N, C-alpha and C positions, 0 to 999 in steps of 0.2 A: 807383530811382524818385526824382525830385527831391522834396525835402521829407521823405522818409522818414529816420528816424534810422539805418536800416541801409544806406541807399544803394541798396537793391533790395527789391522786395516778395516775392522768392522765397528762402525759407530751407529747405534740406534738413533734414528731421527727423533727430534723432539716433536711430539704430536699433541697439540693443545686440545682442550675440550674433554680431557679425561682419559685419552688413549695411553699416554705415557704415565706409568705408575711406578712406585717403588718396587713392586713385584716384578715388573718388566725389567727394571734395572738389574735386579738380582739374577734373573734368568739369563739376561744378556751377558752379565759378568761371568756367570758360571760356564757359559759357552766360549768365553774368550774375547768378548767385545766390551765396549764402553757404552753405557746408556745415557740418555739425556732426559731431564724433566722439562716441562713447558710451563713458563710463568703466565702465558697468555690467558686472559679471561679469569685469572685467579686474583684474589686480594693479596696484598703483600703478606698478610698473616698466614694465608693458606700456602703461599710459596715457601715461607720460612718453615712451616710445619712439615711440608714435604721434604725439604732439605734435611730437617732433623730425622725424619723417618729413613731417608736414604743413608744418612751417616750411621744410623743404628745397624744398618746392614753390612757396614764395613766394605763397601764397593766403591770403585771409581765412578764418577758421574759428572755431568755438566748440567747447566741450567740455561734455557733459551728464553730471551726476552724480546717482545715486540717493540720496535721503535715507533713512536707515534708520529703521525704526519701533521705538522702544524698547519698545512694548507687546508685541512679539513676541520679546523677548530676556530670558528665555524666556517663552513663553505660559503660561497657567495649566494646572493639571493636566488639566482637562476637555479643553482644546484639544490638549494633548499626546496624550491618549488617542485623540482623533479623528484626529490625524495618523498615529499608529501604525496605526490601523485602515485608513487610506487606503493606507499603505505595503503592508499585506497585500493590499489590493484590487489593487495594482499588480503583485504578484508574477507573475500569468499574463502580463502584458505583457512583463516582463523575460524570462520563460521562452520566449516566442515567438521571441526573438532570441538566446537563450543568454547573456544578460548578467546581472550581479548588481546588485541595488539597494543603494545605500549606506545606512549607518545614518542615522537621523534627525539632522539638524544644526540646532541651535537658536540658535547663537551667532554668526551671520554678519551683520556690519554692512557688508559689501562694502568693508572697509578705508577707511571714511569719513574718519577724521581724517588718515590718511596721504595720501589723495588731496587733501584740502583743503590740507594742508601743502605738497604738491608744486605745487599751483596758485598758492599764495602765493609760493613760492620762485622760480617761473619762470612769471609770469602770461601768460595767453592773452587775446585780445581779448574773447571772450564766454564766459560760463559760465552754463548753465541748470541748473535743479534740477527733479526730478520725484519724486513719491510723498510729498512733504511740504515743509515750509519749512525752510531751512537755519539760521534764527536770525539775529537782528540783528547779532550779533558777526561771523558769517561774512560776511554781506552787506557790512558796513562794511569789513572787512579786505580783501576782494576789490576793492571799489571803490577803496580807498586804494591798492591795488597797480596800479590802472589798468584793471581788468576791468569790463566791462558785465555786470551781474547780472540774470538772468531767472528768475522763478519760474513754475511751471505750476499752473493751476487748472482746475476743471471747472464752476464755477458762481459766482454772485455772492457767496455767503457765503465761499467760499474766496478769491475775489479781494480782498474786503475784508480778510481775515486776512493775505493776502500783502502787500497795500499797506502794512500796519502796519510791516512790516520794512524798507521803503524800497528795494526793488529798482528797477532802471532800466526794466524792462519786464515784462510778464506774457504767458505763453502761455495762451490760452483754448482748452481742448480740449473739443470736443463729443463726445457718445457715439458718433457715427458713425466716429470715428477708429479706425484699426487698432492692434493691439498693446495694451500695458497702458494702463489708465486712470490718469490722474495724480491721481485723487481722493484726498484725505487726511483730510477731516473725517468723523467717524462720523455716519452718517445725514445726509449732507450734501446733502439734497434742498432745492430751493427751497421757500419757504413754500407751504402747501396751496392758497392762492388764486392761485399762479403756476404754470401748466402748464409741463411740460418744454419747453424750446426745441426746435422742430422741426428747425431747421437750424443750421449753424455761424454763419451770418450773424446769425440771430436771437439766438443766445447772445452773440455779440460785441456786438451793440447793447445788450443788457441790462447786460453788464459795463461797456461804455463809459459808460453812464448812471450807473454807481455809483462808478467810480474814474477818476482823471485820468491814469493811467500809460499809456504806449504799449502797444498790444496786438498780439499775434501770434496769428492764427487757426489752429486745427488741427482737422481732421476733414472728410474727404470733399471736400477741395479737389483736384479731379482735372483741371481744365482752366482756360483763361483766363476762361471765363464765371463759374465759381464763385470764382475769384480776384478778379474784379471785384466780385462780390457782397460778399465779406468786407471788401474795402477800402472799399466804399461804406458798409458798416455801422460803420466806425470803426477797422478794423485798420490797422496800419502795414505789415504783411506777413503772409504765410501760411507755416506750417510744413508742408511737404509730404513725405509718406513713401511711402505705398502706390504712388503714381505712379512712384516710382523703384526699387522693389524688383526689378523684372525687367530693369533696364538692365544693360548690359555691365559697368559699373564697380561695381555693387552686389556686396557680398560674401555675399549671401544664398545659402543652399544651392540647388543647381540644382533639386532636387525641389520646393522652395518656389516658385521662379520658374515652373516648369512648371505647378504646381497653379493659380497665378493665371490662367493662360491655358487651363485645362482646363474645358470646358463641363460636365463631370461634377460639378463643384462649383457648387452653385446658391444658397448662402446663407452669410452670416456669423452668428456668435452671440457673445455675451459668455460667457466661460467662466473658471473657476478651475482647470480640470483639469490644465493644464501647469505652473503656477507657484504656485498658491495665491493669486494676485492676479488680479482681474478684468481680462481682456484680450479683444480682439475678434479672432477667428480664422475662417477658412473652416471650415465644419462638416464634419468628417471622422468616422471611426469613434470615435476617442479622445474627441472632444468629446461625441458622443452617448452613449458608454458610461459616461462619468464626469460626467454632468450635475449630480450632487450633491456634487462635490468640495468639500472644506472650504476655509476661509481658512487661510493659512499660508505667506505669502511671507517669505523665500525658501526655506523648508524644502522645500516641494513642488517648487520649481525644481530643487533638487539631487536629489531623489528621482527625478524623471522624466528627468533629463539623460542617463543611459546609454540609456534606451529611445529617446529622441528621436535621439540620435546613431546608434544602430543602425538605426533606421527610415530615416534619411537615407542611411546607407551602402549600404543595399540598394535605394534608390529607392522606398521605400514611403511615400506621403504620408499614410497613415492613422494614424500614431502620432507625427506631427510637428506642432509648433505652426506653423500656416500663417497667421501674422498678416496681417490684411487689413482695410482700412476698407470701409465699405459701397459705395464706388465702385470696388471692385477690378477690375471688368470693363474699366475705362478705363486700367488700368496698361499701361505702354509697354515695348516691347523697343527695342534699339538703344542708342545712346549717351545718357547722362544730359545731355550738353551739348545735344543736339537737343531733349530733353524740356523743359529750362529755356527754351530759346529759343522753343519752341512756346507756352509759357505767356506769356512776356513780349511776344512779338510780337503776341499776341492782345489785349493791353490797349489 
């Protein structure tokens, strides 16, 4: 889009766990958008390998990195006890598929420093961060290397904190977005006299009034009409995920793709059951059975990983994290290239 710092209003959201692939980057590029890869859950070597594969495609792209939470490395004794209790609660889930639960893992920072070092040694055009702020030193170092730095927030308070670090842009994620919330401030609600933003466009307008940085809207942007709304509210672009999960080039598990089109699923909910961090999923049996799951990311992610993998292997959608935004019914099949063009041609 003329005037946009990104050259397009369509940015494919980084979707960790294998959904974002070089093939998806290529398809999004061909439609007129920009794609993102996701470093989360990957080794630094795998991240570097995906960057090399993307470069071979000669497309614009970015990389998303999870910011570790030092407060959970390790958590306090009470939190550890609750995590151990949750592990015991998960044993029948593992027995259902004949798999073993791993021991509780409390020291995982997702190879944070090694990934930052790799992105400084061989810079990419765009790097975004989620689950926290990377720190001024990291922001400045990446910018000095020629990278555009993007932080993710969920409200005005977080946007103000992010702006203090000097990123080039901010992703503004509404609660309607699928998968993990980017929230990072404790009790990070708006002031009591400010009701929760009802839509992504409304949240963008609030953040736009508070900070002067370019904004990327995220959350339930499922068609050209909602894309127009967030652009009119002050966003430079929208970060779009759920609309792409079912596409041919998406690396999402087939059972996940199928569930998004299955009328048996009738709602989404915010849950900690799968990873210990709040995320929006289609409501399946696992979500209902573990509604009181504790906080504990990424420890719970590791605990449920074998159950989720086994559930997928047998085509059972009820023990799998079926990440989905509130507009999931509009998710598309076919090529991601056609999805991007549908959005852009409708502007």
